N, C-alpha and C positions, 0 to 999 in steps of 0.2 A: 418536429420533423414529420413529414407525411408518413402515414402508416405503411404505404407501399415501399418506401425507402427503408424503413425500419426492418420490415420483413426481409427485404433483399439483403441487407447487411447481416441480419441474423443467419440467413441461409449461407451467406459467404463465410461467416465465422464457423458454422458447422462444417462446411466443406474443408476449410483450412485444418480443423481439428481431425477430420477423417484422414486427410492426406498425411498429417503429422503422425498420427497413430500407425498408419501403414508403414511409414518410413522407420519409425521406432521399432516396429515388429521385424522389419527387414534387417535392421542393424542387429537385433537380438539373434535372429537366425544366422546371420553371417558370423557373429561371435561364437555361436554354438558350433558352427562348422569349422571354425579355426581352432578346434580342440580346446576351447575355453568355455565349456558349458557351465551353467550355474550349479552350485553344489547340491548334492542330494538332500532331500528333506529328512531330517532326523525323525525316527519314530517317536510319537508321543508329543511332538511340538504342535503348538497351536498358532493361529493367526495367519496373516497373509504372507505369501511368498514375497520376498524383497524384490521390488521393481527398480528400474533405473530412474534417475531423476527426471528424464524426459517423459517417461510413462506416468510418473506421479504428477508432473505438471499438466499433462494432457488430461488426466483424470480430473484434477482439481478444476481446470478450466471448463470441462464439460459439466461437472456437478454444480458449479457456481456460475453458469452461463448468464442467468438473469442479473446477478450482481455485477458481473464483468461488463455487461452491456447496458447497465442502468442509465448511463449518460445519454443514451439514445432517446429515452422517453422522459427523463427528469432533468430539466435544464439546470437545476440546483447542483447536480453532481458534475464535477469537472471531468474532462476526458483523461487527464493525467493526475499524478500526485506531486507535481512540481512544487506546489505551494507548501506541502508538508515538508519537502526537502529544503525549501528556502527557510522555513521556520526553524529548522534544526541547524542551519548553516552558522548563524551568529553564535549560539552557545558553543558549538563545536570549534569554531575559530578561536573564541576566547580561551577555551581549554587548550587548544594547540599552541597558542602564542604564550600563554602564561603557565602552561603545564597543568595547572589545576586551580581550584579555588582554595583560598587559605583555610577556610573552615566550611563545614557542612552547612552552617547557618548562612554564610555568604553565598554559597551555591544555591541554596533554597531561595534566598531573597532575590538573586539574579533571575532565577527561573520564574518566580511569581511576577516580578516587574516586567520581564520580557514577554510573558504570556499575556498579561493585561494590555500592554502597549500593542502587541500584535493583534489582539482582538479589537481594540479601538481602531487601529489602522484598517482592518478588514471591513469594519462597519463605517468607514469614511468619516470618522470623528476627528476633531481637532485634538491632536495629542497634547499640545501645550495646555489647552483648556482642561483636558482630562486630568493632567498632572496637578494643575492649580486646584481643581475641585477636590482631588484626592487629598492634597495637603491641607485643605480647609475642612477635612472630615466629612465630605460629601462625595464619595467616589461615584462616578457614573456607572450605572449597571448596564451590562451588555443586553442588546435586543435579543429576545428569544423568539425568532421567527423560524418556522419549520417548513 
């Protein structure tokens, strides 16, 4: 992506966070005016004053800005985490349909096999050939590209 576009998107991201922070502060002030102020701080307590989930999210997004926007500069990083959710869908469905695995060993075996096949699929390998090689005692090793 051209550098100008990356900077424009980062600026837009910062603007959204500034607007969200202002809105969260306005909500906090409205709540305080509604006779529902945050509790007083007890003497001798340490640490941060508890913030709302919205304020915590905004702070985390600001602190981890480069990580959140990494997909703009590194094409290996996906825009979303849908692949991770898809990877969890099959084991979760099996758990939902059958209730659970009969033994911990069976669950572990399912997880290992599912993980290996998902890795082979992501690397565009032939799954049948990978299984044949595995049963012949020569399991294919995943490519380690960074």
